[in-house]
A tleap script that builds the chain and sets N, CA, C and O, in Angstrom:
source leaprc.protein.ff14SB
mol = sequence {
  NMET LYS LYS PHE LEU LEU PHE LEU PRO LEU
  LEU VAL PHE ALA PHE ARG LEU ASN ALA GLN
  SER LEU GLN ALA PRO HIE ASP GLY CYS ALA
  THR ASP ARG LEU TRP GLN LEU GLN GLN GLN
  GLN ASP PRO ARG ALA ALA ALA ARG MET GLN
  ALA MET ASP ARG GLN ILE ALA ASP MET ALA
  ALA SER GLY ARG PHE ALA ARG THR SER GLY
  VAL THR THR VAL LEU THR ILE PRO VAL VAL
  VAL HIE ILE ILE HIE ASN GLY GLY PRO GLU
  ASN ILE SER ASN THR LEU VAL GLN GLN GLY
  ILE GLN ASP LEU ASN ASP ALA PHE GLY CASN
}
set mol.1.N position { 102.035 50.917 118.877 }
set mol.1.CA position { 102.381 52.189 119.481 }
set mol.1.C position { 103.072 53.099 118.472 }
set mol.1.O position { 102.810 54.302 118.442 }
set mol.2.N position { 103.967 52.528 117.632 }
set mol.2.CA position { 104.660 53.336 116.632 }
set mol.2.C position { 103.671 53.942 115.642 }
set mol.2.O position { 103.808 55.095 115.235 }
set mol.3.N position { 102.667 53.143 115.258 }
set mol.3.CA position { 101.673 53.649 114.308 }
set mol.3.C position { 100.901 54.824 114.924 }
set mol.3.O position { 100.590 55.799 114.241 }
set mol.4.N position { 100.601 54.718 116.205 }
set mol.4.CA position { 99.888 55.814 116.873 }
set mol.4.C position { 100.727 57.080 116.899 }
set mol.4.O position { 100.216 58.171 116.645 }
set mol.5.N position { 102.026 56.942 117.209 }
set mol.5.CA position { 102.910 58.107 117.259 }
set mol.5.C position { 103.059 58.749 115.885 }
set mol.5.O position { 103.201 59.968 115.793 }
set mol.6.N position { 103.031 57.959 114.821 }
set mol.6.CA position { 103.088 58.515 113.466 }
set mol.6.C position { 101.769 59.189 113.094 }
set mol.6.O position { 101.747 60.175 112.358 }
set mol.7.N position { 100.687 58.650 113.607 }
set mol.7.CA position { 99.365 59.184 113.289 }
set mol.7.C position { 99.057 60.466 114.073 }
set mol.7.O position { 98.296 61.312 113.603 }
set mol.8.N position { 99.646 60.612 115.263 }
set mol.8.CA position { 99.362 61.742 116.146 }
set mol.8.C position { 99.620 63.103 115.483 }
set mol.8.O position { 98.755 63.975 115.569 }
set mol.9.N position { 100.775 63.328 114.824 }
set mol.9.CA position { 100.984 64.629 114.183 }
set mol.9.C position { 99.939 64.941 113.116 }
set mol.9.O position { 99.509 66.087 112.985 }
set mol.10.N position { 99.527 63.927 112.352 }
set mol.10.CA position { 98.479 64.147 111.349 }
set mol.10.C position { 97.158 64.533 111.998 }
set mol.10.O position { 96.439 65.398 111.498 }
set mol.11.N position { 96.849 63.892 113.106 }
set mol.11.CA position { 95.618 64.187 113.825 }
set mol.11.C position { 95.638 65.617 114.370 }
set mol.11.O position { 94.652 66.344 114.246 }
set mol.12.N position { 96.754 66.014 114.968 }
set mol.12.CA position { 96.889 67.375 115.497 }
set mol.12.C position { 96.784 68.388 114.369 }
set mol.12.O position { 96.116 69.411 114.515 }
set mol.13.N position { 97.437 68.113 113.246 }
set mol.13.CA position { 97.375 69.018 112.087 }
set mol.13.C position { 95.937 69.157 111.582 }
set mol.13.O position { 95.500 70.260 111.254 }
set mol.14.N position { 95.207 68.057 111.518 }
set mol.14.CA position { 93.820 68.092 111.042 }
set mol.14.C position { 92.946 68.931 111.973 }
set mol.14.O position { 92.124 69.720 111.507 }
set mol.15.N position { 93.119 68.764 113.287 }
set mol.15.CA position { 92.341 69.570 114.232 }
set mol.15.C position { 92.688 71.047 114.114 }
set mol.15.O position { 91.806 71.904 114.166 }
set mol.16.N position { 93.959 71.337 113.956 }
set mol.16.CA position { 94.395 72.737 113.834 }
set mol.16.C position { 93.835 73.359 112.560 }
set mol.16.O position { 93.369 74.498 112.572 }
set mol.17.N position { 93.881 72.614 111.470 }
set mol.17.CA position { 93.350 73.097 110.201 }
set mol.17.C position { 91.854 73.364 110.311 }
set mol.17.O position { 91.361 74.377 109.813 }
set mol.18.N position { 91.127 72.450 110.969 }
set mol.18.CA position { 89.693 72.614 111.154 }
set mol.18.C position { 89.393 73.821 112.036 }
set mol.18.O position { 88.449 74.560 111.757 }
set mol.19.N position { 90.175 74.040 113.097 }
set mol.19.CA position { 89.951 75.183 113.985 }
set mol.19.C position { 90.186 76.495 113.246 }
set mol.19.O position { 89.471 77.471 113.471 }
set mol.20.N position { 91.179 76.522 112.372 }
set mol.20.CA position { 91.439 77.741 111.610 }
set mol.20.C position { 90.307 78.033 110.641 }
set mol.20.O position { 89.970 79.195 110.415 }
set mol.21.N position { 89.715 76.996 110.068 }
set mol.21.CA position { 88.638 77.221 109.109 }
set mol.21.C position { 87.365 77.711 109.797 }
set mol.21.O position { 86.494 78.288 109.147 }
set mol.22.N position { 87.250 77.485 111.116 }
set mol.22.CA position { 86.068 77.940 111.850 }
set mol.22.C position { 86.158 79.402 112.260 }
set mol.22.O position { 85.148 80.000 112.632 }
set mol.23.N position { 87.342 79.986 112.201 }
set mol.23.CA position { 87.504 81.376 112.597 }
set mol.23.C position { 86.847 82.284 111.570 }
set mol.23.O position { 86.826 81.981 110.377 }
set mol.24.N position { 86.314 83.397 112.046 }
set mol.24.CA position { 85.703 84.361 111.139 }
set mol.24.C position { 86.787 84.997 110.272 }
set mol.24.O position { 87.874 85.299 110.765 }
set mol.25.N position { 86.504 85.202 108.995 }
set mol.25.CA position { 87.503 85.826 108.129 }
set mol.25.C position { 87.755 87.269 108.550 }
set mol.25.O position { 86.831 87.980 108.946 }
set mol.26.N position { 88.987 87.686 108.463 }
set mol.26.CA position { 89.351 89.063 108.804 }
set mol.26.C position { 89.114 89.923 107.578 }
set mol.26.O position { 89.690 89.672 106.519 }
set mol.27.N position { 88.276 90.929 107.711 }
set mol.27.CA position { 87.939 91.737 106.546 }
set mol.27.C position { 88.493 93.153 106.644 }
set mol.27.O position { 87.897 94.087 106.107 }
set mol.28.N position { 89.604 93.320 107.309 }
set mol.28.CA position { 90.296 94.605 107.311 }
set mol.28.C position { 89.789 95.563 108.370 }
set mol.28.O position { 89.165 95.170 109.356 }
set mol.29.N position { 90.073 96.815 108.137 }
set mol.29.CA position { 89.744 97.882 109.069 }
set mol.29.C position { 88.235 98.097 109.122 }
set mol.29.O position { 87.538 97.877 108.131 }
set mol.30.N position { 87.743 98.517 110.249 }
set mol.30.CA position { 86.300 98.697 110.438 }
set mol.30.C position { 85.806 100.057 109.950 }
set mol.30.O position { 84.627 100.373 110.113 }
set mol.31.N position { 86.677 100.862 109.360 }
set mol.31.CA position { 86.289 102.212 108.958 }
set mol.31.C position { 85.093 102.210 108.014 }
set mol.31.O position { 84.164 102.997 108.193 }
set mol.32.N position { 85.105 101.337 107.013 }
set mol.32.CA position { 83.998 101.306 106.052 }
set mol.32.C position { 82.681 100.923 106.714 }
set mol.32.O position { 81.637 101.511 106.433 }
set mol.33.N position { 82.743 99.924 107.601 }
set mol.33.CA position { 81.507 99.527 108.294 }
set mol.33.C position { 80.994 100.652 109.186 }
set mol.33.O position { 79.787 100.890 109.248 }
set mol.34.N position { 81.898 101.349 109.879 }
set mol.34.CA position { 81.482 102.460 110.736 }
set mol.34.C position { 80.922 103.615 109.910 }
set mol.34.O position { 79.957 104.261 110.320 }
set mol.35.N position { 81.521 103.875 108.755 }
set mol.35.CA position { 81.021 104.940 107.878 }
set mol.35.C position { 79.613 104.603 107.381 }
set mol.35.O position { 78.743 105.474 107.348 }
set mol.36.N position { 79.386 103.350 106.996 }
set mol.36.CA position { 78.044 102.942 106.574 }
set mol.36.C position { 77.044 103.088 107.716 }
set mol.36.O position { 75.920 103.541 107.501 }
set mol.37.N position { 77.440 102.711 108.912 }
set mol.37.CA position { 76.572 102.852 110.081 }
set mol.37.C position { 76.254 104.320 110.345 }
set mol.37.O position { 75.112 104.672 110.643 }
set mol.38.N position { 77.264 105.169 110.234 }
set mol.38.CA position { 77.041 106.599 110.458 }
set mol.38.C position { 76.076 107.170 109.418 }
set mol.38.O position { 75.214 107.985 109.745 }
set mol.39.N position { 76.225 106.738 108.169 }
set mol.39.CA position { 75.312 107.222 107.130 }
set mol.39.C position { 73.882 106.754 107.376 }
set mol.39.O position { 72.934 107.480 107.079 }
set mol.40.N position { 73.721 105.550 107.916 }
set mol.40.CA position { 72.382 105.060 108.228 }
set mol.40.C position { 71.762 105.864 109.372 }
set mol.40.O position { 70.563 106.145 109.365 }
set mol.41.N position { 72.589 106.230 110.354 }
set mol.41.CA position { 72.084 106.965 111.508 }
set mol.41.C position { 71.884 108.450 111.208 }
set mol.41.O position { 71.017 109.096 111.796 }
set mol.42.N position { 72.690 108.987 110.291 }
set mol.42.CA position { 72.609 110.411 109.950 }
set mol.42.C position { 72.689 110.556 108.434 }
set mol.42.O position { 73.785 110.563 107.873 }
set mol.43.N position { 71.546 110.673 107.765 }
set mol.43.CA position { 71.526 110.756 106.299 }
set mol.43.C position { 72.298 111.968 105.746 }
set mol.43.O position { 72.690 111.963 104.580 }
set mol.44.N position { 72.517 112.995 106.565 }
set mol.44.CA position { 73.240 114.186 106.084 }
set mol.44.C position { 74.756 114.016 106.143 }
set mol.44.O position { 75.491 114.887 105.677 }
set mol.45.N position { 75.230 112.915 106.704 }
set mol.45.CA position { 76.673 112.707 106.843 }
set mol.45.C position { 77.375 112.675 105.489 }
set mol.45.O position { 78.452 113.252 105.339 }
set mol.46.N position { 76.782 112.011 104.508 }
set mol.46.CA position { 77.398 111.922 103.179 }
set mol.46.C position { 77.473 113.297 102.525 }
set mol.46.O position { 78.464 113.623 101.872 }
set mol.47.N position { 76.434 114.099 102.697 }
set mol.47.CA position { 76.434 115.445 102.109 }
set mol.47.C position { 77.520 116.306 102.750 }
set mol.47.O position { 78.196 117.065 102.056 }
set mol.48.N position { 77.694 116.195 104.069 }
set mol.48.CA position { 78.756 116.947 104.744 }
set mol.48.C position { 80.138 116.513 104.271 }
set mol.48.O position { 81.027 117.343 104.080 }
set mol.49.N position { 80.312 115.206 104.085 }
set mol.49.CA position { 81.593 114.699 103.606 }
set mol.49.C position { 81.880 115.199 102.191 }
set mol.49.O position { 83.014 115.567 101.884 }
set mol.50.N position { 80.875 115.214 101.340 }
set mol.50.CA position { 81.056 115.724 99.973 }
set mol.50.C position { 81.398 117.207 99.992 }
set mol.50.O position { 82.225 117.663 99.202 }
set mol.51.N position { 80.766 117.965 100.890 }
set mol.51.CA position { 81.069 119.395 100.996 }
set mol.51.C position { 82.520 119.603 101.425 }
set mol.51.O position { 83.207 120.476 100.894 }
set mol.52.N position { 82.988 118.800 102.388 }
set mol.52.CA position { 84.388 118.912 102.815 }
set mol.52.C position { 85.336 118.537 101.682 }
set mol.52.O position { 86.370 119.177 101.496 }
set mol.53.N position { 84.981 117.494 100.922 }
set mol.53.CA position { 85.811 117.096 99.788 }
set mol.53.C position { 85.897 118.210 98.748 }
set mol.53.O position { 86.966 118.471 98.196 }
set mol.54.N position { 84.762 118.865 98.485 }
set mol.54.CA position { 84.761 119.990 97.525 }
set mol.54.C position { 85.616 121.137 98.033 }
set mol.54.O position { 86.354 121.751 97.263 }
set mol.55.N position { 85.521 121.432 99.332 }
set mol.55.CA position { 86.305 122.508 99.916 }
set mol.55.C position { 87.803 122.216 99.809 }
set mol.55.O position { 88.588 123.104 99.478 }
set mol.56.N position { 88.191 120.995 100.084 }
set mol.56.CA position { 89.609 120.617 99.970 }
set mol.56.C position { 90.059 120.703 98.519 }
set mol.56.O position { 91.152 121.195 98.238 }
set mol.57.N position { 89.226 120.227 97.591 }
set mol.57.CA position { 89.586 120.297 96.168 }
set mol.57.C position { 89.730 121.748 95.725 }
set mol.57.O position { 90.643 122.071 94.965 }
set mol.58.N position { 88.841 122.631 96.189 }
set mol.58.CA position { 88.933 124.056 95.838 }
set mol.58.C position { 90.213 124.674 96.393 }
set mol.58.O position { 90.878 125.457 95.716 }
set mol.59.N position { 90.551 124.314 97.630 }
set mol.59.CA position { 91.775 124.842 98.236 }
set mol.59.C position { 93.007 124.367 97.468 }
set mol.59.O position { 93.944 125.134 97.245 }
set mol.60.N position { 92.995 123.101 97.066 }
set mol.60.CA position { 94.126 122.567 96.314 }
set mol.60.C position { 94.227 123.235 94.947 }
set mol.60.O position { 95.327 123.542 94.486 }
set mol.61.N position { 93.084 123.463 94.295 }
set mol.61.CA position { 93.085 124.091 92.969 }
set mol.61.C position { 93.529 125.546 93.042 }
set mol.61.O position { 94.134 126.056 92.099 }
set mol.62.N position { 93.239 126.212 94.139 }
set mol.62.CA position { 93.604 127.621 94.265 }
set mol.62.C position { 95.086 127.802 94.609 }
set mol.62.O position { 95.590 128.925 94.631 }
set mol.63.N position { 95.782 126.689 94.878 }
set mol.63.CA position { 97.199 126.780 95.189 }
set mol.63.C position { 97.474 127.019 96.658 }
set mol.63.O position { 98.616 127.279 97.037 }
set mol.64.N position { 96.463 126.937 97.485 }
set mol.64.CA position { 96.652 127.186 98.909 }
set mol.64.C position { 97.611 126.176 99.543 }
set mol.64.O position { 98.298 126.488 100.516 }
set mol.65.N position { 97.650 124.963 98.981 }
set mol.65.CA position { 98.533 123.941 99.514 }
set mol.65.C position { 99.894 123.941 98.818 }
set mol.65.O position { 100.780 123.169 99.188 }
set mol.66.N position { 100.062 124.789 97.827 }
set mol.66.CA position { 101.315 124.797 97.069 }
set mol.66.C position { 102.451 125.319 97.948 }
set mol.66.O position { 102.249 126.193 98.791 }
set mol.67.N position { 103.627 124.779 97.740 }
set mol.67.CA position { 104.796 125.241 98.484 }
set mol.67.C position { 105.311 126.526 97.851 }
set mol.67.O position { 105.347 126.674 96.629 }
set mol.68.N position { 105.696 127.419 98.693 }
set mol.68.CA position { 106.290 128.657 98.219 }
set mol.68.C position { 107.770 128.629 98.543 }
set mol.68.O position { 108.191 128.024 99.529 }
set mol.69.N position { 108.530 129.268 97.734 }
set mol.69.CA position { 109.977 129.263 97.922 }
set mol.69.C position { 110.345 129.846 99.282 }
set mol.69.O position { 109.946 130.961 99.619 }
set mol.70.N position { 111.110 129.084 100.058 }
set mol.70.CA position { 111.595 129.553 101.344 }
set mol.70.C position { 110.609 129.430 102.487 }
set mol.70.O position { 110.979 129.662 103.638 }
set mol.71.N position { 109.376 129.076 102.209 }
set mol.71.CA position { 108.372 128.966 103.268 }
set mol.71.C position { 107.958 127.501 103.400 }
set mol.71.O position { 107.603 126.858 102.412 }
set mol.72.N position { 108.006 126.995 104.592 }
set mol.72.CA position { 107.601 125.616 104.833 }
set mol.72.C position { 106.336 125.623 105.670 }
set mol.72.O position { 106.294 126.204 106.755 }
set mol.73.N position { 105.309 124.971 105.152 }
set mol.73.CA position { 104.064 124.838 105.881 }
set mol.73.C position { 104.023 123.442 106.482 }
set mol.73.O position { 104.193 122.449 105.774 }
set mol.74.N position { 103.801 123.369 107.768 }
set mol.74.CA position { 103.712 122.083 108.439 }
set mol.74.C position { 102.240 121.729 108.599 }
set mol.74.O position { 101.480 122.458 109.235 }
set mol.75.N position { 101.851 120.612 108.018 }
set mol.75.CA position { 100.487 120.125 108.166 }
set mol.75.C position { 100.500 118.985 109.177 }
set mol.75.O position { 101.321 118.073 109.075 }
set mol.76.N position { 99.610 119.031 110.137 }
set mol.76.CA position { 99.489 117.960 111.121 }
set mol.76.C position { 98.338 117.068 110.701 }
set mol.76.O position { 97.195 117.513 110.595 }
set mol.77.N position { 98.651 115.812 110.465 }
set mol.77.CA position { 97.643 114.852 110.019 }
set mol.77.C position { 97.467 113.820 111.124 }
set mol.77.O position { 98.416 113.117 111.473 }
set mol.78.N position { 96.264 113.721 111.676 }
set mol.78.CA position { 96.032 112.698 112.701 }
set mol.78.C position { 96.229 111.301 112.101 }
set mol.78.O position { 95.791 111.036 110.981 }
set mol.79.N position { 96.879 110.428 112.836 }
set mol.79.CA position { 97.172 109.083 112.353 }
set mol.79.C position { 96.672 108.066 113.366 }
set mol.79.O position { 96.852 108.231 114.573 }
set mol.80.N position { 96.046 107.019 112.862 }
set mol.80.CA position { 95.637 105.900 113.699 }
set mol.80.C position { 96.378 104.679 113.186 }
set mol.80.O position { 96.373 104.404 111.986 }
set mol.81.N position { 97.013 103.948 114.086 }
set mol.81.CA position { 97.765 102.752 113.710 }
set mol.81.C position { 97.086 101.550 114.357 }
set mol.81.O position { 96.894 101.507 115.572 }
set mol.82.N position { 96.729 100.586 113.533 }
set mol.82.CA position { 96.143 99.343 114.027 }
set mol.82.C position { 97.225 98.274 113.981 }
set mol.82.O position { 97.797 98.011 112.923 }
set mol.83.N position { 97.505 97.660 115.118 }
set mol.83.CA position { 98.477 96.575 115.182 }
set mol.83.C position { 97.698 95.307 115.485 }
set mol.83.O position { 97.158 95.141 116.579 }
set mol.84.N position { 97.645 94.422 114.513 }
set mol.84.CA position { 96.894 93.178 114.665 }
set mol.84.C position { 97.881 92.088 115.041 }
set mol.84.O position { 98.817 91.802 114.294 }
set mol.85.N position { 97.670 91.484 116.195 }
set mol.85.CA position { 98.599 90.465 116.674 }
set mol.85.C position { 97.879 89.469 117.561 }
set mol.85.O position { 96.730 89.672 117.956 }
set mol.86.N position { 98.571 88.404 117.859 }
set mol.86.CA position { 98.024 87.346 118.715 }
set mol.86.C position { 98.686 87.339 120.082 }
set mol.86.O position { 98.677 86.315 120.766 }
set mol.87.N position { 99.259 88.460 120.492 }
set mol.87.CA position { 99.907 88.530 121.787 }
set mol.87.C position { 101.309 87.947 121.798 }
set mol.87.O position { 101.890 87.741 122.863 }
set mol.88.N position { 101.851 87.684 120.632 }
set mol.88.CA position { 103.179 87.094 120.543 }
set mol.88.C position { 104.208 88.107 120.069 }
set mol.88.O position { 104.038 89.311 120.264 }
set mol.89.N position { 105.269 87.622 119.451 }
set mol.89.CA position { 106.364 88.498 119.033 }
set mol.89.C position { 105.988 89.429 117.885 }
set mol.89.O position { 106.729 90.365 117.584 }
set mol.90.N position { 104.848 89.185 117.239 }
set mol.90.CA position { 104.438 90.067 116.147 }
set mol.90.C position { 103.919 91.413 116.663 }
set mol.90.O position { 103.773 92.353 115.882 }
set mol.91.N position { 103.643 91.518 117.954 }
set mol.91.CA position { 103.232 92.785 118.549 }
set mol.91.C position { 104.444 93.713 118.595 }
set mol.91.O position { 105.543 93.285 118.950 }
set mol.92.N position { 104.247 94.978 118.239 }
set mol.92.CA position { 105.358 95.925 118.247 }
set mol.92.C position { 105.070 97.030 119.255 }
set mol.92.O position { 103.916 97.274 119.611 }
set mol.93.N position { 106.112 97.687 119.706 }
set mol.93.CA position { 105.983 98.695 120.756 }
set mol.93.C position { 105.530 100.038 120.180 }
set mol.93.O position { 105.645 100.285 118.979 }
set mol.94.N position { 105.012 100.902 121.063 }
set mol.94.CA position { 104.637 102.258 120.657 }
set mol.94.C position { 105.846 103.026 120.136 }
set mol.94.O position { 105.731 103.829 119.210 }
set mol.95.N position { 106.999 102.772 120.736 }
set mol.95.CA position { 108.222 103.449 120.301 }
set mol.95.C position { 108.535 103.109 118.857 }
set mol.95.O position { 108.934 103.984 118.089 }
set mol.96.N position { 108.360 101.855 118.476 }
set mol.96.CA position { 108.624 101.446 117.102 }
set mol.96.C position { 107.618 102.081 116.139 }
set mol.96.O position { 107.986 102.472 115.032 }
set mol.97.N position { 106.363 102.186 116.549 }
set mol.97.CA position { 105.347 102.846 115.718 }
set mol.97.C position { 105.701 104.325 115.540 }
set mol.97.O position { 105.654 104.846 114.425 }
set mol.98.N position { 106.055 104.999 116.636 }
set mol.98.CA position { 106.416 106.416 116.554 }
set mol.98.C position { 107.650 106.630 115.692 }
set mol.98.O position { 107.733 107.617 114.960 }
set mol.99.N position { 108.620 105.706 115.773 }
set mol.99.CA position { 109.817 105.813 114.938 }
set mol.99.C position { 109.448 105.635 113.466 }
set mol.99.O position { 110.003 106.315 112.603 }
set mol.100.N position { 108.533 104.743 113.179 }
set mol.100.CA position { 108.078 104.546 111.803 }
set mol.100.C position { 107.401 105.789 111.252 }
set mol.100.O position { 107.620 106.160 110.099 }
set mol.101.N position { 106.580 106.433 112.073 }
set mol.101.CA position { 105.923 107.675 111.638 }
set mol.101.C position { 106.956 108.772 111.437 }
set mol.101.O position { 106.861 109.549 110.486 }
set mol.102.N position { 107.940 108.840 112.325 }
set mol.102.CA position { 109.011 109.836 112.157 }
set mol.102.C position { 109.795 109.577 110.874 }
set mol.102.O position { 110.154 110.522 110.171 }
set mol.103.N position { 110.063 108.318 110.562 }
set mol.103.CA position { 110.755 107.979 109.315 }
set mol.103.C position { 109.944 108.433 108.099 }
set mol.103.O position { 110.504 108.940 107.127 }
set mol.104.N position { 108.625 108.247 108.159 }
set mol.104.CA position { 107.776 108.722 107.056 }
set mol.104.C position { 107.816 110.245 106.945 }
set mol.104.O position { 107.906 110.795 105.847 }
set mol.105.N position { 107.749 110.917 108.095 }
set mol.105.CA position { 107.838 112.379 108.073 }
set mol.105.C position { 109.149 112.844 107.468 }
set mol.105.O position { 109.172 113.785 106.674 }
set mol.106.N position { 110.243 112.189 107.838 }
set mol.106.CA position { 111.542 112.552 107.291 }
set mol.106.C position { 111.613 112.289 105.787 }
set mol.106.O position { 112.185 113.081 105.037 }
set mol.107.N position { 111.032 111.178 105.357 }
set mol.107.CA position { 111.102 110.814 103.938 }
set mol.107.C position { 110.260 111.742 103.067 }
set mol.107.O position { 110.668 112.098 101.961 }
set mol.108.N position { 109.088 112.133 103.561 }
set mol.108.CA position { 108.186 112.940 102.746 }
set mol.108.C position { 108.227 114.423 103.103 }
set mol.108.O position { 107.490 115.217 102.518 }
set mol.109.N position { 109.067 114.801 104.041 }
set mol.109.CA position { 109.133 116.197 104.490 }
set mol.109.C position { 109.717 117.148 103.468 }
set mol.109.O position { 109.453 118.349 103.525 }
set mol.110.N position { 110.494 116.647 102.549 }
set mol.110.CA position { 111.100 117.504 101.537 }
set mol.110.C position { 110.548 117.227 100.183 }
set mol.110.O position { 110.951 117.863 99.209 }
savepdb mol mol.pdb
quit
């Protein structure tokens, strides 16, 4: 019986290790896969994106985004936050996410 009790943790560990190896690898955010899918469905999507990139680069080069003395321009940037969790304590609240974004705004606002 003692040998079985000593062997049990090793057996459980082996099963857990095997179950983890069967899980699909996490390859990050799906943005790249969705962008590739969009390009396959609409061949003009890449050209539109390049045109927008050129327009932004032209605006930046012309100084349109430059700060002027005494004038503050507020830019609103849409943000998507992905919280990856297993339903346990690693999940964080919306309030904590909003506070984190506010902290970033405060840090980079000046």
